[in-house]
N, C-alpha and C positions, 0 to 999 in steps of 0.2 A: 742469513735469510733461511727460513724454514721451508722445506719442500711442501708443496700443496698435497692434499689428500681429500678424503671424503667422509669425515666424521666430525661432529662438534658436540660440545657439552659446556654447561655453566659450572665453574669450579669455585670452591670456597677459597677466599684469600687467606694467606698466612700473614703473620706479623712481620713488619719491616724491621731491619736492623738499623739503629740510629746511634750516632755519637751524641754524647751529652752536649747541650747547647753551649755550655761554658767550658768546653774542652780546651785546656791551656796549651797542649802540645799540638800545634797546627801541623807539624810534620807527620803526625800519626793519623791525620784525618784525610780521607778522600771524600770529596763532595760530589753528590749526584743530583742533578737538576732534571725535573720532568716538566714538559710543556705540552699543552693541547695543540694538535694540528687538525685543521679542517679537512674533511673529506670532500668538500664542495668548494664554494667560492672562498677566497682568503678572508680570514677573520682578523680580530685585533692582534693576535699573537703574530700572524704572518706580516701584518702591516708594521708592527714594531720591529720585527727582526729584519725585514727587507732593507731598512735604512742603513744597516751596517754592512751589507754585502759589497764586495768589490765588483768591478766591471765583469770579470770572467765568471763570477758566481751568478750575477744577474743574467748573463748570456746563457749559462747552463740552465738556469731556472726556466728561461723562456723556451728551451728546447724540449722540456717535458710536455708530453701530450696528455698525460693523465694528471688531473688536478691534484689528486692525493699525493702523488710523488713530488710534484712541484712544491706543494706546501711543506712537505717533510724536509725537502732540501733547504728551503728558505729558513724554516724554523731552526733546523740543526746548525747551519752555518752561522746564522745571525746570533743565535743563543751562544754558540761557542765563542764568537768574537766578543760579545758583550762580557761574558764571564771571564775570559782570559784577560781582557783589558782591566777588569776589576781586580784580578789576582795580583797585580803589581803593587798593591797596597796604597800607600799615600801618593805614590807617583803613578797614578792611573794612566793607562795607555788608551789612546783613541782606538775603538774597535776597528775602524776602517784603515788604520795604519798597520794592522797586523798582516804579515805576509806568511802564507802557508806554503808548504812543499809536500810532495808525495813520496813516501818511501818505496821500496822495491816493488811491493805488491799493492800499492795504491793507498796505503794507510796515510791519512793526513797528519802532519806534524807542524809545529811552529818553526818557521825559518828565521823570523825576526819580528820584534826586537828581542835581544838576548834575555832581558830581565823577565820575560814571561815564557821562557822556553821550558814549559812544564808539560808532562804527558796529559793528553786529553783524548777522548773518544766519543763518538756520536752513534746512537742507534735509534731506529724508528720502526714503528709498526702502524697500522691503521689507527689514527686517532691520538697517537702519543709519540713524542720525541724525547730521548734521554741524552744528556751530556754529562760525562764524568770528567772532573777536573782533579788532577793529582797535585802533589807538592813537587817542587823542583828536585827534591831528593828521591822521589819515586822514579823508578827506571822505566817501567812499562805499565800500560793501562788499557783495558778493553771493556766494553759494555755491550749488552744485548738485551732486547726486550721483545716479548711476544704478547699478543692478545689471547687471553684464555679461551675465548669463544671461536677463534679462527679454526678453520677446517684442517685437521691433520690426522694422521694415523699413527698411533704408538708402535705399530708393527715396523715403522721405519727404524726403530731402535735396533732391530736385528740386522739391518743393512749397514748402519753407520756406527753404532756404539761398540765399546769394548765388551768383552764377555761379562765382567762383573756388573756393568751398567745394564746390560740386557737382562741379566737375572734380576736386578733391582726393579726395573720397570715391570717385568712380567710377574713379580711377586705379588702384585695387587690384582685381585680377582675382580674388584669393582672397576667398571670402565672409566668412571669419572676420576678416581684416584690414580688409575693407570695412566690416563692422559696427563694429569698434573705431574706425575713422576717423570714422564717423557719430556714435558716442556721444561721442567726444572733442570734436568740433565742437559737438554739441548741448549738452553740459554747459558749455562755454565761453560759448555764446550765452545760455543760461539764467542763468549767473552774472552776465553783463553787464546783462541787462535787469532782473534782480533788484537789482543794485547801483544802477542809475539809478531804480529804483522804478516802472517803467512796466509791467512784465510784458509780455504779448503784445500790448499796445496799441502797442508798437513793433515793426513788421514785422522779422522776422529777416533779411530780405534787404537791410535798410538799412545793414548793416555787415558787414565780412568779416574773418575771422581769417587771419593770415599766419604763416609759420614754424610751421605747425601741428604738425610733427613734433618740435618742441622742447618741453621741459617748461615753458617760459615763452613761449608764443606772443604775437604782437602783434596789434593791431587797426587796421583802416582804416575810417573812417567814409565810407560811400557816400552817405548823406543828409547834406547840409550842416547840417541842423537838429540833428544829434547832435554837432557840433563844440563843444568847450568848452575852458576853460583847464585842465581836469583832466589830470593825468599818470597814465596807466593802467599797471598791472602785473597780469599774469595768470599763474596757475599751474595746470597740468594734472597730476593725480597720482592714485595709487591709495591711498586711505586704508587699505584692507584688501584682501586677495585677493578677487577676484570683484566688485569695485566700482571705478568710475571717477568722479572728481570734478573740479571746477574752482572756483577762487576768483578774483574780480575785485576789485581795490582801486584807488581813485583818491586821489591826493594833489594838493596845490597846488604842490608842489615836485617835483624830479626823483625818479622812482620806481626809478632804476637800481639802488640799493642795497637796495631793499625785498626782504626774504626771508620765507619761510614756515616755521613750526615746527609740526609735526604731533604731536598728543598723543592718548592713549587715555583717554577719560573713564571707561571701565570700571575702570581702575586706581584712579582717585579714589574711586569707589564702594566698591571692595574695601578700600581703606585706611581708609575711614570707617564701615565696617559692623562 
């Protein structure tokens, strides 16, 4: 979640990174789905997703006092259940039969059934919910999304980022480009700490992103404790106009050929309504 601040700007969208539709190596594909969430009364996406929630998720939804947050919770959990159920292939699993658990710092994971024990992650911002679904051979996965027009201050980079990233953000004299640079780094960092499951317990200055202008930036661990055998691949993309997002995926083998396929969950709802 991005700290609030006091500036806003409309930014130009960058091109998304997509895997070829006919990609034959499914193990090398991570799929990202985006869905509309209502800021007011529940709409068709919320209605469709609500049917898949279990009792505890419904109870939690009812505890939200802000409608936007309630809708994001319903869409995120319902979409994840639907997509994970479909990931079992021909032996599709009922979304309502999926059991989740929470890891040490609250990251959700599939507890059962075992055949869909694949990494996934949910992110949301006002108006949009993302769900990333990996392959069973992927080890870790995290996603983040921000609305480009939300109020924030690129000066927060000085407080949270590593020195190379601070220099990158402030290399742009134009305020609009500087804000875009900040949001790109921020979403990448959030995706990484969500993937490793520590959240902000890991200082954002303990690692630095490089080749930030690319659609697939790279990471350098500044804190040796973050070093591991994982091979990381990152994607920075615009799921829809006015939004920027990032996904982090870790594998045990080379991630060079890992690609991303972007999908619109609204179309799934429309086809099943």
